[in-house]
C-alpha positions as CSV (number, residue, x, y, z in Angstrom):
1,M,0.0,0.0,0.0
2,F,2.8,2.4,0.8
3,G,4.8,2.1,-2.5
4,T,5.8,5.2,-4.4
5,A,7.5,5.9,-7.7
6,A,10.9,6.1,-5.9
7,A,10.4,2.5,-4.6
8,W,10.5,1.2,-8.2
9,A,14.0,2.7,-8.6
10,S,15.4,1.6,-5.3
11,A,14.1,-2.0,-5.8
12,G,16.1,-2.2,-9.1
13,Y,13.3,-2.0,-11.7
14,T,13.6,1.5,-13.1
15,D,17.2,1.5,-14.3
16,T,16.7,-1.8,-16.1
17,L,13.4,-0.8,-17.7
18,T,14.7,2.6,-18.9
19,R,17.4,0.8,-21.1
20,S,14.7,-0.3,-23.5
21,H,11.5,1.6,-22.5
22,T,10.2,5.0,-21.5
23,V,9.2,4.7,-17.8
24,I,6.5,6.9,-16.2
25,A,6.5,6.1,-12.5
26,I,3.6,7.4,-10.5
27,D,3.1,8.3,-6.8
28,P,-0.3,6.7,-6.3
29,L,-3.2,8.8,-5.0
30,G,-2.6,9.3,-1.2
31,M,1.1,8.7,-1.4
32,G,4.3,10.7,-1.9
33,G,3.8,13.9,-3.9
34,S,0.2,13.1,-5.0
35,D,-2.9,14.5,-3.4
36,A,-4.0,12.7,-0.2
37,P,-7.8,13.2,0.2
38,R,-9.4,12.0,3.4
39,D,-12.6,10.8,1.9
40,P,-12.8,7.1,0.9
41,A,-15.0,8.1,-2.0
42,A,-11.9,9.7,-3.6
43,Y,-10.3,6.3,-3.8
44,T,-12.8,4.4,-6.0
45,L,-11.5,2.2,-8.8
46,R,-12.7,4.7,-11.3
47,R,-10.8,7.5,-9.6
48,R,-7.6,5.5,-9.5
49,A,-8.0,4.8,-13.2
50,E,-8.7,8.4,-14.0
51,C,-5.5,9.4,-12.2
52,V,-3.5,7.1,-14.4
53,A,-5.1,8.5,-17.5
54,A,-4.5,12.1,-16.3
55,V,-0.8,11.3,-16.0
56,L,-0.7,9.8,-19.5
57,D,-2.4,12.9,-20.8
58,D,0.1,15.1,-19.1
59,A,2.9,13.1,-20.7
60,G,1.3,13.1,-24.1
61,V,0.9,9.4,-24.2
62,R,-2.2,7.7,-25.6
63,R,-1.5,4.1,-24.6
64,A,1.0,2.4,-22.3
65,A,1.8,-0.9,-20.7
66,F,0.8,-0.8,-17.1
67,W,2.8,-2.6,-14.4
68,G,1.6,-2.6,-10.8
69,Y,2.3,-4.7,-7.7
70,S,-0.1,-5.3,-4.9
71,L,-2.3,-2.2,-4.6
72,G,-0.7,-1.2,-7.9
73,A,-2.0,-4.4,-9.5
74,L,-5.5,-3.4,-8.2
75,T,-5.0,-0.1,-9.9
76,G,-4.1,-2.0,-13.1
77,Y,-7.4,-3.9,-12.9
78,A,-9.1,-0.5,-12.5
79,V,-7.5,0.8,-15.6
80,L,-8.7,-2.2,-17.6
81,R,-12.3,-1.7,-16.3
82,H,-12.6,2.1,-16.6
83,V,-10.1,3.4,-19.2
84,P,-9.2,0.2,-21.2
85,E,-8.3,2.2,-24.3
86,R,-5.3,3.6,-22.4
87,C,-3.8,0.2,-21.6
88,A,-1.6,-1.7,-24.2
89,R,-0.8,-4.6,-21.9
90,L,-0.9,-5.3,-18.2
91,V,1.6,-6.8,-15.7
92,A,0.0,-7.5,-12.4
93,G,1.9,-8.8,-9.3
94,S,0.3,-10.2,-6.2
95,Y,-3.3,-9.0,-5.8
96,D,-6.2,-11.5,-5.7
97,P,-8.7,-10.3,-8.3
98,V,-11.5,-12.4,-6.9
99,D,-11.6,-11.9,-3.1
100,G,-9.2,-8.9,-3.0
101,F,-7.6,-7.8,0.2
102,R,-9.9,-9.9,2.4
103,S,-8.3,-13.2,1.4
104,G,-4.8,-12.0,2.4
105,L,-6.2,-10.5,5.6
106,D,-7.9,-13.8,6.6
107,H,-4.6,-15.6,6.0
108,A,-2.7,-13.2,8.2
109,L,-5.3,-13.4,11.0
110,R,-5.1,-17.2,11.0
111,T,-1.3,-17.3,10.8
112,L,-0.9,-14.8,13.7
113,G,-3.8,-16.2,15.7
114,L,-5.6,-12.8,15.9
115,P,-9.3,-12.2,16.3
116,A,-11.5,-11.3,13.4
117,D,-12.1,-7.8,14.8
118,T,-8.4,-6.9,14.6
119,D,-7.8,-3.4,13.2
120,A,-6.8,-4.5,9.7
121,F,-5.3,-1.2,8.7
122,G,-3.2,-1.1,11.8
123,L,-1.9,-4.6,11.1
124,L,-1.0,-3.6,7.5
125,R,0.7,-0.4,8.7
126,Q,2.7,-2.3,11.3
127,G,3.9,-4.8,8.8
128,A,4.9,-2.1,6.3
129,Y,6.7,-0.1,8.9
130,G,9.3,-2.8,9.2
131,D,10.6,-1.7,5.8
132,P,12.6,1.6,6.2
133,E,11.5,3.0,2.8
134,Q,7.8,2.4,3.5
135,A,8.3,3.7,7.1
136,A,9.5,7.0,5.6
137,V,6.4,7.2,3.4
138,I,4.2,6.5,6.4
139,D,5.9,9.1,8.5
140,A,5.7,11.8,5.8
141,G,2.0,11.0,5.0
142,D,-1.4,11.7,6.3
143,E,-2.8,8.9,8.6
144,E,-6.4,9.9,7.9
145,A,-5.8,9.8,4.2
146,F,-4.1,6.4,4.5
147,R,-7.1,5.0,6.4
148,A,-9.5,6.5,3.7
149,N,-7.5,4.8,1.0
150,F,-7.5,1.5,2.9
151,A,-11.3,1.7,3.6
152,A,-11.9,2.0,-0.2
153,F,-9.5,-0.6,-1.6
154,S,-10.1,-3.2,1.1
155,R,-13.7,-3.5,-0.1
156,E,-12.9,-4.1,-3.7
157,R,-13.4,-7.7,-5.1
158,D,-14.9,-9.6,-8.0
159,L,-12.6,-8.2,-10.7
160,D,-12.0,-11.6,-12.3
161,G,-14.2,-10.7,-15.2
162,V,-12.1,-7.6,-15.9
163,L,-9.2,-9.9,-16.7
164,T,-11.1,-12.4,-18.8
165,A,-12.6,-9.6,-20.9
166,A,-9.4,-7.5,-21.2
167,G,-8.6,-7.9,-24.8
168,V,-4.9,-7.0,-24.2
169,P,-1.9,-9.2,-23.3
170,L,-1.8,-10.0,-19.6
171,L,1.0,-11.3,-17.4
172,L,0.3,-12.1,-13.7
173,Y,2.8,-13.3,-11.1
174,C,3.2,-14.0,-7.4
175,G,5.6,-15.5,-4.9
176,T,5.0,-19.1,-4.0
177,A,4.9,-18.2,-0.3
178,D,2.4,-15.5,-0.8
179,P,-1.3,-16.4,0.1
180,W,-2.4,-14.9,-3.2
181,H,-0.3,-17.2,-5.3
182,E,-3.0,-19.8,-6.1
183,P,-5.8,-17.2,-6.6
184,M,-3.5,-15.3,-9.0
185,R,-2.5,-18.5,-10.9
186,E,-6.1,-19.6,-11.2
187,A,-7.2,-16.1,-12.4
188,A,-4.5,-16.2,-15.0
189,G,-5.7,-19.5,-16.3
190,R,-9.3,-18.4,-16.6
191,A,-8.2,-15.2,-18.4
192,G,-5.8,-17.0,-20.8
193,A,-3.0,-14.8,-19.3
194,G,0.6,-15.6,-18.8
195,F,1.7,-16.4,-15.3
196,F,4.9,-17.0,-13.4
197,S,5.9,-17.8,-9.9
198,V,8.6,-16.2,-7.8
199,P,10.0,-19.3,-5.9
200,G,10.0,-19.0,-2.1
201,A,8.9,-15.4,-2.1
202,D,6.3,-14.0,0.3
203,H,4.4,-10.8,-0.5
204,H,7.3,-8.5,0.3
205,G,9.8,-10.9,-1.3
206,G,7.9,-10.9,-4.6
207,W,8.4,-7.1,-4.7
208,I,12.0,-6.8,-3.7
209,G,13.2,-9.7,-5.9
210,S,13.5,-7.6,-9.1
211,A,16.3,-9.9,-10.4
212,D,13.9,-12.8,-10.3
213,V,11.0,-10.8,-11.8
214,L,12.5,-8.7,-14.6
215,P,13.7,-11.7,-16.8
216,H,10.0,-12.7,-17.1
217,V,8.6,-9.3,-17.6
218,L,11.0,-7.7,-20.1
219,P,10.3,-10.2,-22.9
220,F,6.5,-9.7,-22.3
221,L,6.8,-5.9,-22.5
222,S,8.8,-6.2,-25.7
223,G,6.5,-8.8,-27.3
């Protein structure tokens, strides 16, 4: 949830991608230098997609490949649903398009032995704070805006049909130790999309392991 444009550079993606592609890295709504509204209604899927389209308009780009991880993948699904004409192909890492955040939360609660009424945002924030880069984003951000963002995206689900009807090349991936691995793999199969696993990686590991991810994604982007 707390990823920004700078995180793609520090994780090793941007330098490699810019050798063969033009890269437009976005601070998502609510993060970094982007606006941080405090109303959950500002974080609908349509609004997320419109923000991406506005950035493309500003850059003078009609269509682009979209690559998102976790909440960024959900934004990619939103782009396919609401502004599909702007998306040339989609790379989506680690976000269950069927049950959404809920399936990951249920797994975490079971694993940690926590009650169902645990503050889910607080749990997510605590986990992210263990990463210094995400901790810096949290410290610099607006807690109320973060909670509004979470309240909106944590309710989203049933986006499987968006993938099956996409009409553009799709590539999905997930770490094998991530609870969303099987839902992602199955969704890719239903959509006729490409899929690859990141061996041994949990949710965070599937993000920081750019050396394991880029060899799969680069040929797809160039295809």
